[in-house]
Structures are given as C-alpha cells and as structure tokens.
VOPAGU-2260 file (C-alpha; in pm, 1 decimal, decimal comma):
REM VOPAGU-2260
SITE   aa  ch    i         X         Y         Z
SITE  MET   A    0    2159,3   -6920,7    3099,7
SITE  PRO   A    1    1813,6   -6983,2    3235,5
SITE  LEU   A    2    1662,7   -6707,0    3442,6
SITE  GLY   A    3    1585,7   -6944,4    3743,6
SITE  GLU   A    4    1955,5   -7004,5    3766,9
SITE  ILE   A    5    2048,8   -6639,1    3735,1
SITE  VAL   A    6    1810,5   -6553,8    4009,0
SITE  ARG   A    7    1954,9   -6820,2    4250,2
SITE  GLU   A    8    2300,8   -6704,2    4181,4
SITE  ALA   A    9    2198,8   -6360,3    4242,0
SITE  LEU   A   10    2056,7   -6458,8    4582,3
SITE  LYS   A   11    2348,8   -6656,7    4675,3
SITE  SER   A   12    2588,9   -6359,7    4597,2
SITE  GLN   A   13    2380,2   -6112,0    4797,8
SITE  ALA   A   14    2363,4   -6363,6    5080,8
SITE  ALA   A   15    2742,8   -6398,3    5093,7
SITE  ALA   A   16    2780,4   -6018,8    5114,4
SITE  LYS   A   17    2532,2   -5926,1    5392,8
SITE  GLN   A   18    2661,1   -5599,9    5482,1
SITE  ARG   A   19    2677,3   -5464,6    5141,8
SITE  THR   A   20    2327,6   -5586,8    5074,7
SITE  ILE   A   21    2184,7   -5421,2    5390,1
SITE  LEU   A   22    2362,9   -5084,4    5305,8
SITE  ALA   A   23    2203,6   -5098,4    4950,4
SITE  LEU   A   24    1861,4   -5190,1    5100,0
SITE  VAL   A   25    1873,8   -4903,0    5358,7
SITE  GLY   A   26    1860,7   -4622,2    5080,6
SITE  ILE   A   27    1589,4   -4785,4    4875,3
SITE  VAL   A   28    1372,1   -4848,8    5194,4
SITE  ILE   A   29    1407,0   -4487,4    5307,8
SITE  GLY   A   30    1327,5   -4361,1    4952,5
SITE  ILE   A   31    1041,3   -4579,9    4866,1
SITE  GLY   A   32     890,6   -4540,7    5222,1
SITE  SER   A   33     915,4   -4169,0    5192,0
SITE  VAL   A   34     723,1   -4157,3    4854,7
SITE  ILE   A   35     452,6   -4405,2    4978,2
SITE  ALA   A   36     393,5   -4207,4    5308,9
SITE  LEU   A   37     388,5   -3863,7    5141,7
SITE  VAL   A   38     172,8   -3968,0    4853,8
SITE  THR   A   39     -60,5   -4160,8    5077,8
SITE  VAL   A   40     -94,3   -3880,5    5327,0
SITE  GLY   A   41    -167,4   -3626,3    5061,4
SITE  GLU   A   42    -463,0   -3859,2    4915,1
SITE  MET   A   43    -581,2   -3914,3    5277,3
SITE  VAL   A   44    -603,5   -3543,9    5342,9
SITE  GLN   A   45    -793,8   -3488,8    5029,7
SITE  LEU   A   46   -1040,7   -3777,8    5087,3
SITE  THR   A   47   -1099,3   -3655,6    5455,6
SITE  SER   A   48   -1158,9   -3290,0    5330,6
SITE  GLU   A   49   -1397,5   -3403,6    5074,1
SITE  GLN   A   50   -1579,4   -3638,4    5305,9
SITE  GLN   A   51   -1637,4   -3329,8    5547,5
SITE  PHE   A   52   -1808,8   -3145,2    5272,2
SITE  ARG   A   53   -2011,1   -3452,5    5161,9
SITE  GLN   A   54   -2125,2   -3515,2    5510,8
SITE  MET   A   55   -2341,1   -3193,0    5496,7
SITE  GLY   A   56   -2439,5   -3244,7    5148,6
SITE  THR   A   57   -2325,6   -3091,9    4823,5
SITE  ASN   A   58   -2632,8   -2870,9    4806,7
SITE  ILE   A   59   -2501,0   -2623,0    5071,7
SITE  ILE   A   60   -2387,8   -2266,8    4982,6
SITE  THR   A   61   -2254,2   -1989,4    5198,2
SITE  ILE   A   62   -2319,9   -1608,2    5117,7
SITE  GLN   A   63   -2080,8   -1359,7    5264,2
SITE  PRO   A   64   -2029,3    -987,5    5230,8
SITE  GLY   A   65   -1814,6    -881,3    4945,0
SITE  TYR   A   66   -1631,7    -564,2    4867,1
SITE  GLY   A   67   -1733,9    -302,2    4605,9
SITE  SER   A   68   -1757,5      70,4    4544,2
SITE  PRO   A   69   -2086,1     245,6    4595,4
SITE  GLN   A   70   -2032,3     409,2    4265,4
SITE  GLY   A   71   -1978,6      95,5    4080,3
SITE  GLY   A   72   -1616,9     164,6    4005,7
SITE  ASN   A   73   -1322,9     -78,6    4037,5
SITE  ASN   A   74   -1111,8     152,2    4249,3
SITE  GLN   A   75    -982,0     -79,6    4528,6
SITE  ALA   A   76    -924,8     234,9    4759,9
SITE  ASP   A   77   -1293,8     318,0    4745,7
SITE  SER   A   78   -1396,5     -37,5    4809,6
SITE  GLN   A   79   -1627,7     -85,1    5115,8
SITE  PRO   A   80   -1751,6    -404,1    5278,3
SITE  ARG   A   81   -2107,4    -499,5    5161,7
SITE  GLN   A   82   -2320,6    -532,8    5471,7
SITE  ILE   A   83   -2598,0    -795,3    5479,6
SITE  THR   A   84   -2877,8    -678,3    5681,1
SITE  TRP   A   85   -3124,2    -896,9    5879,2
SITE  ALA   A   86   -3424,7    -764,9    5661,6
SITE  GLU   A   87   -3232,8    -886,5    5348,4
SITE  ALA   A   88   -3170,7   -1229,1    5506,7
SITE  GLN   A   89   -3541,3   -1264,6    5597,1
SITE  GLY   A   90   -3643,8   -1191,6    5248,7
SITE  LEU   A   91   -3384,2   -1418,4    5067,6
SITE  SER   A   92   -3584,2   -1748,9    5084,3
SITE  ARG   A   93   -3900,2   -1554,5    4930,2
SITE  LYS   A   94   -3718,2   -1377,0    4651,0
SITE  VAL   A   95   -3492,0   -1677,7    4547,6
SITE  ALA   A   96   -3708,5   -1972,2    4451,7
SITE  GLY   A   97   -3418,9   -2243,8    4449,3
SITE  LEU   A   98   -3344,9   -2225,2    4827,9
SITE  GLU   A   99   -3492,5   -2475,9    5069,0
SITE  ALA   A  100   -3354,9   -2346,1    5393,5
SITE  VAL   A  101   -3180,6   -2041,1    5489,2
SITE  ALA   A  102   -2953,7   -1994,5    5821,8
SITE  PRO   A  103   -2803,7   -1652,9    5857,3
SITE  TYR   A  104   -2578,5   -1613,8    6158,2
SITE  THR   A  105   -2369,2   -1358,7    6339,3
SITE  ASN   A  106   -2023,2   -1421,4    6533,8
SITE  ALA   A  107   -1860,2   -1249,8    6811,5
SITE  TRP   A  108   -1545,0   -1295,8    7024,2
SITE  GLY   A  109   -1547,6   -1213,5    7392,4
SITE  ARG   A  110   -1484,1   -1332,3    7734,6
SITE  PRO   A  111   -1786,7   -1497,7    7865,2
SITE  LEU   A  112   -1770,3   -1577,9    8249,1
SITE  MET   A  113   -1911,6   -1868,2    8458,8
SITE  ASP   A  114   -1866,1   -1828,1    8830,9
SITE  ASP   A  115   -1622,3   -1550,6    8756,8
SITE  LYS   A  116   -1390,9   -1757,9    8551,4
SITE  PRO   A  117   -1317,3   -1644,7    8199,4
SITE  LEU   A  118   -1427,9   -1903,0    7915,5
SITE  ASP   A  119   -1269,9   -1748,8    7624,9
SITE  MET   A  120   -1522,8   -1874,7    7366,5
SITE  PRO   A  121   -1680,2   -1741,3    7044,4
SITE  LEU   A  122   -2043,7   -1667,6    7026,8
SITE  LEU   A  123   -2268,1   -1745,5    6723,7
SITE  GLY   A  124   -2610,8   -1604,2    6689,0
SITE  VAL   A  125   -2825,3   -1849,7    6496,9
SITE  THR   A  126   -3163,4   -1941,6    6396,3
SITE  GLY   A  127   -3350,2   -2287,2    6440,5
SITE  SER   A  128   -3243,0   -2393,3    6071,7
SITE  PHE   A  129   -2869,5   -2343,5    6159,2
SITE  ALA   A  130   -2872,8   -2693,5    6330,6
SITE  ASP   A  131   -3065,1   -2866,0    6039,8
SITE  ILE   A  132   -2823,0   -2738,6    5778,9
SITE  ASN   A  133   -2504,6   -2796,7    5957,0
SITE  LYS   A  134   -2633,2   -3148,8    6081,0
SITE  LEU   A  135   -2563,9   -3087,9    6450,9
SITE  THR   A  136   -2677,1   -3327,2    6688,6
SITE  LEU   A  137   -2773,6   -3263,4    7045,5
SITE  ALA   A  138   -2599,3   -3458,7    7331,3
SITE  LYS   A  139   -2862,8   -3313,2    7586,3
SITE  GLY   A  140   -3121,4   -3038,4    7597,7
SITE  ARG   A  141   -3257,9   -2856,0    7297,3
SITE  PHE   A  142   -3144,5   -2626,4    7033,2
SITE  VAL   A  143   -3240,7   -2262,2    7010,4
SITE  SER   A  144   -3553,6   -2185,8    6841,8
SITE  ASP   A  145   -3704,2   -1911,7    6619,6
SITE  LEU   A  146   -3955,8   -1855,4    6884,6
SITE  ASP   A  147   -3699,3   -1783,0    7147,0
SITE  GLY   A  148   -3683,5   -1417,7    7015,3
SITE  TYR   A  149   -3479,6   -1192,4    7244,4
SITE  ALA   A  150   -3439,7   -1476,9    7514,5
SITE  PHE   A  151   -3096,8   -1520,8    7678,0
SITE  PHE   A  152   -3047,2   -1894,9    7606,7
SITE  GLY   A  153   -2733,1   -2062,7    7513,2
SITE  VAL   A  154   -2626,8   -2393,6    7362,0
SITE  LEU   A  155   -2285,2   -2517,8    7407,9
SITE  GLY   A  156   -2062,0   -2669,3    7145,0
SITE  ALA   A  157   -1884,2   -3002,1    7249,8
SITE  GLY   A  158   -1549,3   -2814,2    7308,2
SITE  ALA   A  159   -1700,7   -2549,5    7516,8
SITE  ALA   A  160   -1875,6   -2818,7    7720,7
SITE  ALA   A  161   -1539,6   -3000,9    7761,5
SITE  LYS   A  162   -1368,4   -2683,7    7881,4
SITE  LEU   A  163   -1638,9   -2634,0    8151,0
SITE  ALA   A  164   -1600,9   -3003,5    8260,6
SITE  ARG   A  165   -1219,8   -2935,3    8314,2
SITE  MET   A  166   -1328,6   -2660,0    8524,4
SITE  GLY   A  167   -1528,0   -2896,7    8738,1
SITE  ILE   A  168   -1870,3   -2827,4    8592,0
SITE  LYS   A  169   -1989,6   -3170,1    8468,2
SITE  GLU   A  170   -2353,5   -3076,6    8407,1
SITE  PRO   A  171   -2379,1   -2752,2    8242,7
SITE  LEU   A  172   -2765,2   -2750,3    8170,2
SITE  GLY   A  173   -2936,3   -2490,8    8363,6
SITE  LYS   A  174   -2602,0   -2303,7    8455,9
SITE  THR   A  175   -2539,3   -1933,3    8347,2
SITE  VAL   A  176   -2282,0   -1801,0    8128,8
SITE  TYR   A  177   -2240,8   -1421,1    8164,1
SITE  PHE   A  178   -2158,2   -1218,4    7847,9
SITE  LYS   A  179   -2123,4    -838,4    7859,5
SITE  ASN   A  180   -2315,2    -831,1    8187,7
SITE  ARG   A  181   -2592,2   -1045,6    8047,2
SITE  GLY   A  182   -2679,0   -1392,9    8184,7
SITE  PHE   A  183   -2724,5   -1670,0    7939,6
SITE  LYS   A  184   -2899,8   -1992,2    8065,9
SITE  ILE   A  185   -2743,8   -2318,4    7923,7
SITE  ILE   A  186   -3044,4   -2516,8    7748,1
SITE  GLY   A  187   -2847,7   -2760,8    7556,1
SITE  VAL   A  188   -2511,5   -2929,9    7467,6
SITE  LEU   A  189   -2414,8   -3037,5    7117,0
SITE  LYS   A  190   -2236,1   -3348,9    7021,3
SITE  ARG   A  191   -1886,1   -3292,6    6854,4
SITE  VAL   A  192   -1898,4   -3233,7    6471,7
SITE  ASP   A  193   -1615,3   -3265,5    6222,4
SITE  GLU   A  194   -1449,4   -2944,1    6158,0
SITE  GLY   A  195   -1387,2   -2797,7    5823,2
SITE  GLY   A  196   -1612,9   -2809,9    5514,5
SITE  MET   A  197   -1880,5   -2544,4    5508,1
SITE  ARG   A  198   -1931,4   -2537,1    5892,9
SITE  PRO   A  199   -1816,5   -2241,4    6082,6
SITE  PHE   A  200   -1532,5   -2310,2    6300,8
SITE  GLU   A  201   -1695,9   -2175,3    6599,8
SITE  ILE   A  202   -1940,1   -2455,7    6652,8
SITE  ASN   A  203   -1744,2   -2681,5    6861,1
SITE  PRO   A  204   -1538,5   -2422,4    7079,5
SITE  GLY   A  205   -1839,0   -2176,7    7117,5
SITE  MET   A  206   -2176,4   -2115,1    7225,9
SITE  MET   A  207   -2496,0   -2052,4    7018,8
SITE  ILE   A  208   -2754,9   -1799,6    7107,4
SITE  PRO   A  209   -3059,0   -1672,9    6941,2
SITE  LEU   A  210   -3003,8   -1459,9    6644,2
SITE  GLN   A  211   -3235,0   -1172,0    6778,1
SITE  THR   A  212   -3047,7   -1167,7    7108,3
SITE  SER   A  213   -2704,3   -1130,7    6938,9
SITE  PHE   A  214   -2828,3    -806,7    6774,0
SITE  LEU   A  215   -2831,7    -655,0    7127,9
SITE  PHE   A  216   -2450,5    -663,0    7124,6
SITE  LYS   A  217   -2414,7    -508,7    6783,5
SITE  PRO   A  218   -2446,3    -141,8    6668,4
SITE  GLU   A  219   -2657,9    -244,2    6364,0
SITE  ARG   A  220   -2862,1    -551,2    6286,7
SITE  ASN   A  221   -2632,4    -696,9    6028,1
SITE  ILE   A  222   -2541,4   -1064,9    5948,4
SITE  ASN   A  223   -2199,9   -1191,3    5921,6
SITE  ALA   A  224   -2274,1   -1486,9    5675,6
SITE  ILE   A  225   -2561,9   -1697,0    5554,2
SITE  MET   A  226   -2579,7   -2054,7    5498,4
SITE  ALA   A  227   -2845,5   -2205,5    5273,6
SITE  ARG   A  228   -2950,0   -2532,8    5130,4
SITE  LEU   A  229   -3064,6   -2575,7    4765,4
SITE  LYS   A  230   -3391,7   -2745,6    4675,9
SITE  PRO   A  231   -3352,1   -3089,8    4496,4
SITE  LYS   A  232   -3246,2   -3055,0    4137,4
SITE  ALA   A  233   -3205,5   -2678,2    4175,0
SITE  ASP   A  234   -2958,7   -2547,8    3926,5
SITE  ARG   A  235   -2665,3   -2411,7    4131,9
SITE  HIS   A  236   -2557,0   -2162,4    3875,4
SITE  ARG   A  237   -2891,2   -2017,1    3824,0
SITE  VAL   A  238   -2949,4   -1993,4    4203,3
SITE  LYS   A  239   -2597,6   -1824,5    4258,9
SITE  ALA   A  240   -2687,3   -1563,8    3988,9
SITE  ALA   A  241   -3028,9   -1487,9    4143,1
SITE  ILE   A  242   -2869,8   -1436,4    4498,6
SITE  GLU   A  243   -2612,6   -1196,0    4337,8
SITE  ARG   A  244   -2892,5   -1009,3    4164,1
SITE  TYR   A  245   -3083,1    -983,6    4494,6
SITE  PHE   A  246   -2808,6    -851,2    4705,6
SITE  LYS   A  247   -2680,6    -614,3    4438,8
SITE  GLY   A  248   -2965,7    -390,9    4463,2
SITE  ASP   A  249   -2897,6     -18,5    4428,5
SITE  LEU   A  250   -2510,0     -71,5    4467,7
SITE  PRO   A  251   -2398,7    -162,8    4140,7
SITE  GLY   A  252   -2033,7    -218,2    4251,6
SITE  ALA   A  253   -2108,0    -393,7    4586,5
SITE  GLY   A  254   -2226,7    -752,1    4615,5
SITE  VAL   A  255   -2171,6   -1069,0    4814,8
SITE  GLN   A  256   -1971,1   -1387,9    4765,1
SITE  VAL   A  257   -2152,7   -1700,7    4695,6
SITE  ARG   A  258   -1962,2   -2019,2    4746,6
SITE  SER   A  259   -2118,4   -2375,4    4689,3
SITE  ALA   A  260   -1982,6   -2699,5    4846,4
SITE  GLU   A  261   -1920,6   -2858,6    4478,0
SITE  GLN   A  262   -1706,5   -2548,1    4399,8
SITE  LEU   A  263   -1504,6   -2580,3    4696,4
SITE  ILE   A  264   -1452,5   -2952,9    4653,7
SITE  ALA   A  265   -1335,5   -2882,4    4295,8
SITE  GLU   A  266   -1085,2   -2613,8    4414,5
SITE  MET   A  267    -976,4   -2835,9    4702,0
SITE  ALA   A  268    -923,3   -3137,2    4482,7
SITE  LYS   A  269    -708,2   -2931,6    4242,3
SITE  GLN   A  270    -508,0   -2795,3    4533,5
SITE  SER   A  271    -470,6   -3154,0    4668,5
SITE  ARG   A  272    -340,5   -3308,6    4361,6
SITE  LEU   A  273     -62,0   -3028,8    4336,4
SITE  PHE   A  274       7,6   -3085,7    4707,0
SITE  THR   A  275      30,5   -3472,7    4651,3
SITE  LEU   A  276     258,5   -3419,4    4335,2
SITE  LEU   A  277     476,0   -3188,0    4543,8
SITE  LEU   A  278     503,6   -3440,0    4812,8
SITE  GLY   A  279     581,0   -3701,6    4559,7
SITE  ALA   A  280     856,3   -3493,9    4401,7
SITE  ILE   A  281    1013,8   -3424,2    4761,6
SITE  GLY   A  282    1014,0   -3798,6    4836,3
SITE  SER   A  283    1159,2   -3862,5    4477,8
SITE  ILE   A  284    1491,7   -3698,7    4607,4
SITE  SER   A  285    1531,0   -3959,1    4852,9
SITE  LEU   A  286    1466,7   -4209,4    4595,6
SITE  LEU   A  287    1741,9   -4063,3    4364,4
SITE  VAL   A  288    1974,9   -4080,0    4656,3
SITE  GLY   A  289    1885,4   -4446,9    4716,7
SITE  GLY   A  290    1924,8   -4529,5    4351,3
SITE  ILE   A  291    2286,9   -4379,1    4344,2
SITE  GLY   A  292    2366,9   -4581,4    4652,1
SITE  VAL   A  293    2260,5   -4902,2    4488,9
SITE  MET   A  294    2475,5   -4818,7    4173,5
SITE  ASN   A  295    2776,6   -4737,6    4413,9
SITE  VAL   A  296    2724,1   -5071,2    4597,2
SITE  MET   A  297    2702,8   -5263,7    4273,5
SITE  LEU   A  298    3021,8   -5097,2    4139,6
SITE  VAL   A  299    3188,1   -5211,9    4459,2
SITE  ALA   A  300    3060,6   -5571,6    4401,7
SITE  VAL   A  301    3205,2   -5569,2    4059,3
SITE  SER   A  302    3538,5   -5437,6    4167,9
SITE  GLU   A  303    3545,4   -5725,0    4453,5
SITE  ARG   A  304    3422,6   -6011,1    4204,0
SITE  ARG   A  305    3651,8   -5948,8    3923,7
SITE  LYS   A  306    3796,9   -6297,3    3967,6
SITE  GLU   A  307    3463,3   -6456,0    3995,3
SITE  ILE   A  308    3357,3   -6292,0    3658,9
SITE  GLY   A  309    3688,1   -6407,8    3510,0
SITE  VAL   A  310    3625,9   -6752,6    3594,4
SITE  ARG   A  311    3258,0   -6750,2    3474,6
SITE  ARG   A  312    3372,1   -6595,0    3127,8
SITE  ALA   A  313    3652,0   -6858,1    3104,2
SITE  LEU   A  314    3413,1   -7138,7    3171,8
SITE  GLY   A  315    3188,5   -7015,2    2878,0
SITE  ALA   A  316    2960,3   -6751,9    3022,2
SITE  MET   A  317    2859,3   -6489,5    2775,2
SITE  GLN   A  318    2864,7   -6107,7    2823,5
SITE  ALA   A  319    2487,7   -6105,2    2816,2
SITE  ASP   A  320    2494,5   -6370,4    3110,7
SITE  VAL   A  321    2730,2   -6166,9    3341,6
SITE  LYS   A  322    2525,6   -5862,5    3243,6
SITE  ALA   A  323    2190,3   -6023,5    3338,8
SITE  GLN   A  324    2328,9   -6146,0    3657,2
SITE  PHE   A  325    2424,4   -5812,9    3790,3
SITE  LEU   A  326    2106,8   -5656,5    3677,1
SITE  VAL   A  327    1896,6   -5918,8    3840,6
SITE  GLU   A  328    2093,4   -5850,5    4153,3
SITE  SER   A  329    2017,0   -5503,5    4133,3
SITE  VAL   A  330    1633,3   -5544,4    4062,7
SITE  ILE   A  331    1612,6   -5788,4    4347,9
SITE  LEU   A  332    1790,5   -5541,4    4591,3
SITE  CYS   A  333    1548,1   -5266,3    4485,9
SITE  LEU   A  334    1237,2   -5479,5    4486,9
SITE  ALA   A  335    1311,9   -5610,5    4830,8
SITE  GLY   A  336    1380,3   -5258,3    4957,3
SITE  GLY   A  337    1065,8   -5142,1    4784,4
SITE  LEU   A  338     843,2   -5403,1    4975,7
SITE  ILE   A  339     991,1   -5299,8    5310,2
SITE  GLY   A  340     957,6   -4945,3    5225,1
SITE  ILE   A  341     590,2   -4996,0    5132,7
SITE  ALA   A  342     526,9   -5158,5    5452,4
SITE  LEU   A  343     699,8   -4881,0    5637,0
SITE  GLY   A  344     527,3   -4614,0    5435,6
SITE  VAL   A  345     197,0   -4766,2    5484,8
SITE  GLY   A  346     262,9   -4787,0    5864,9
SITE  ALA   A  347     376,5   -4437,4    5895,0
SITE  ALA   A  348      65,4   -4317,6    5687,8
SITE  TYR   A  349    -159,4   -4523,3    5933,6
SITE  VAL   A  350      -2,3   -4357,3    6230,7
SITE  LEU   A  351     -46,1   -4009,4    6108,1
SITE  ALA   A  352    -403,0   -4089,9    6015,9
SITE  LYS   A  353    -482,0   -4208,6    6361,4
SITE  VAL   A  354    -333,1   -3914,9    6510,2
SITE  ASN   A  355    -495,5   -3649,1    6292,5
SITE  GLY   A  356    -810,0   -3823,6    6272,1
SITE  TRP   A  357    -801,4   -3876,3    5888,5
SITE  ILE   A  358    -961,9   -4147,9    5690,4
SITE  PHE   A  359    -702,8   -4423,7    5641,9
SITE  PHE   A  360    -661,9   -4639,8    5326,7
SITE  VAL   A  361    -386,1   -4782,5    5123,7
SITE  SER   A  362    -328,8   -4588,7    4820,1
SITE  GLY   A  363    -333,1   -4784,6    4497,4
SITE  LEU   A  364    -117,6   -4521,6    4338,6
SITE  GLY   A  365     138,3   -4555,7    4613,6
SITE  LEU   A  366     170,2   -4923,3    4589,8
SITE  THR   A  367     193,6   -4896,3    4207,5
SITE  LEU   A  368     476,3   -4635,5    4256,9
SITE  GLY   A  369     646,7   -4834,9    4513,3
SITE  VAL   A  370     690,3   -5152,6    4294,5
SITE  GLY   A  371     724,4   -4979,6    3973,8
SITE  VAL   A  372     976,0   -4711,4    4064,2
SITE  SER   A  373    1182,8   -4967,0    4274,8
SITE  SER   A  374    1206,8   -5191,4    3980,0
SITE  ALA   A  375    1287,2   -4896,6    3750,7
SITE  ILE   A  376    1556,1   -4807,3    3976,1
SITE  GLY   A  377    1697,7   -5154,7    4002,2
SITE  VAL   A  378    1713,5   -5151,1    3610,1
SITE  SER   A  379    1846,6   -4793,7    3566,0
SITE  PHE   A  380    2091,4   -4767,9    3845,3
SITE  GLY   A  381    2221,1   -5144,6    3802,5
SITE  TYR   A  382    2263,3   -5123,2    3414,9
SITE  PHE   A  383    2600,7   -4931,2    3440,7
SITE  PRO   A  384    2766,2   -5177,4    3698,9
SITE  ALA   A  385    2622,2   -5466,6    3498,8
SITE  ARG   A  386    2766,1   -5338,9    3185,8
SITE  GLN   A  387    3093,6   -5295,8    3323,4
SITE  ALA   A  388    3113,6   -5639,5    3465,0
SITE  SER   A  389    3024,6   -5784,8    3136,3
SITE  ARG   A  390    3289,0   -5600,6    2947,8
SITE  LEU   A  391    3571,7   -5708,6    3188,1
SITE  ASP   A  392    3854,4   -5877,5    2996,4
SITE  PRO   A  393    3852,0   -6242,7    3147,3
SITE  ILE   A  394    4234,5   -6278,1    3121,9
SITE  LEU   A  395    4302,2   -5944,6    3316,4
SITE  ALA   A  396    4003,3   -6058,4    3570,3
SITE  LEU   A  397    4156,1   -6390,5    3607,8
SITE  ARG   A  398    4494,2   -6235,3    3715,9
SITE  ASP   A  399    4341,9   -6029,6    4002,9
SITE  GLN   A  400    4417,4   -6181,6    4353,5
C-alpha cells in the first residue's frame, strides 16, 4: 500500500476520533514542551553567564586571601586567613611583570544615613583603576581618583541612586551621605552594570569611596580582594604562579586564591552542562508519561476498530499494511504534539528570558530533541498497538459488533 495512501487513511481516522486524538496530543505536548523549555533555559543561563565574563574580558583575574598555617602545616584547626596588606597590593604590579592594571578594594556593610534616613548599602573602598577594570560607566559626575587620598567623596551605584530617587532625592550630586559620623559628598553616579561575572556584587547597590579613606574605618590597612588585568599575550599560568610566590613570602603554609575569568568560565560551562542534562532528564519523565498515554490511546483505537481491521484484511490488506497504518497514526500524533510542544516550550523560554534578563535564543539542540524524540516516541510506543492490530484474526474481527 503506498505511503501517501497510508498517511491519508491515518489522518482520516484521527479526524474521525477527535477526542481520542486530543487526549493523545496533550501528553506529548506537555512532555516535549517541558524538555524544550528546560533545555533552552539551561543553555540560556550558561550563555548569559559566560557573556557577563566576556564583557569584562577574559584577561581578568581576582586575588583573594587564602587560608594556611603559619608553620606551613596542613592542620585545618591551625589554619588562619592570609591577610593582604595595602603595601603588598601596591607592590604587586612592580613585582609581577604580566599585570597591566591592579585594583585592590575593601568592602564594608553599614547603615549610611541621608537626611537621617537609613540607606542600608554596602561601601567599597576603591582606586581609580577599579572603574576601568570593571568597565564602569558614569551616568553623571566623576569617579573617585587616586589623587583623592583621604577625601570623603562617594560615587553611587545605579541601585543606590534608584533607592535615593524613591526617597524623593532625584539629584544626588552634591548631597551628603553620613557613614559612622563622617559625611561623604556624592561626586558621581554610575550606570547600571550587569551583575555576576568577576565584578563585586556591591557595585550596583553600593557606594564607592577612595581606598585610603576606607582605611579610616578598619583596624588595619588590609585589602579584601584585588582585581587585575593581564597584559596582552601574558601567560595566565605563569602570572598566577608569580602572584602566588609573591604573596607566599615568609609564610610557607599561607597564600592567596588566584582565579581567572577563563578558569571560571570553564568551571561554569561544566556545571551548566550538568545542569542542562539534569533539566532534560526531569523533562524526559513527562515525555515517558506522554508516550505511555499515546500507547494507551492507540490500544483503545485498536479495540474500537477491530471490525474495520477485519474488513481491510478480508479485502486483501496485508499484516504489514495494517501495522504501517497504526504506526503512521502514532508518529503523526507525536510529530503534531512535538511541533505544538516546541512552540510552547520556546514561548515559555522566551518569557523566562525576558523576565530574568537572559539572552534569548532558540536552542538547536532543543529543536532537534523535540522532533527526534517525538518521532522516536511515536515509533516506540506505537509499535505494540500496531503489532497487535496486524495480528488480529480477520474472521474474529469481522464478528465484532
């Protein structure tokens, strides 16, 4: 029997049993839509995260205090935080040749006040190179400078400026924010930057002050972390080793943690792949349920159409023709459900991307999975009903009323 004729007969049979067809479609639509949405969301999250790193450049590294024993041992009970001093941070660019720019910073949480109203914002003590390395853009005013020394100046992040705007302060430049009884004059406001990546999370909601000034609120002139940019063509591994040697000094068991953007991107990509596989596995459960639903609907169809099968066999149809018709019906059902599921899955992924600010794209893997898996389900779960239909005894089938 020609394939075209089999497809036409399959479509007629499905059109004649609309309720049964819709029930079979629902399970496949939900299953395929879930897989497409989950896989696409996983890939979008990975791409968005990687994009945040690449916006700053893959030649950025961070240096943070590590833990170690002053005696050089491995006893965790004796481990102590390795403090980074301001003097060490100043000498870093001179001692390590592969660094183009260095931006040490400190951070502190407090309750700054403006007009006697608490702001609950973090403070970052930074240098002038901090804005360059983090690619910060000013909305108005200027950024802090290394020449500011111990001046009480502040630059607001976009989130902090928005908070002041909600308090009725539309123009913060020139206003004074009080922190620990010291007044900081606002000299600049930053545009919003993407959070995540290598940037400190305090930038948007916080206020940046001169690094030297931040030492007035600390018992020691220590640095919380250092951001640095590598010179072009500098070997990341050699620079990392040189930094670790520099900070090791006379404390053989204590050092620093040096992490690069490339290293974090590789780790994040590995985690995202596992996350995407997990999401796909979760969505596959609904696919399995949908496939079982298709098989049950097709078994009901075989039971209801026993007389039709008997007539066809009596008129000369072969077992292969009957089997092919039911298999084609199953595949058509699953393909139609797959296409609808793809549309719904992509739509759900688009909504999630817009709500969360992710980069939206249509996953080629998701589309391939949608079409391929729906076809596979149609064949796999339609084979048993089709086989059962083809093996019906035509005489017994014709006797059914």
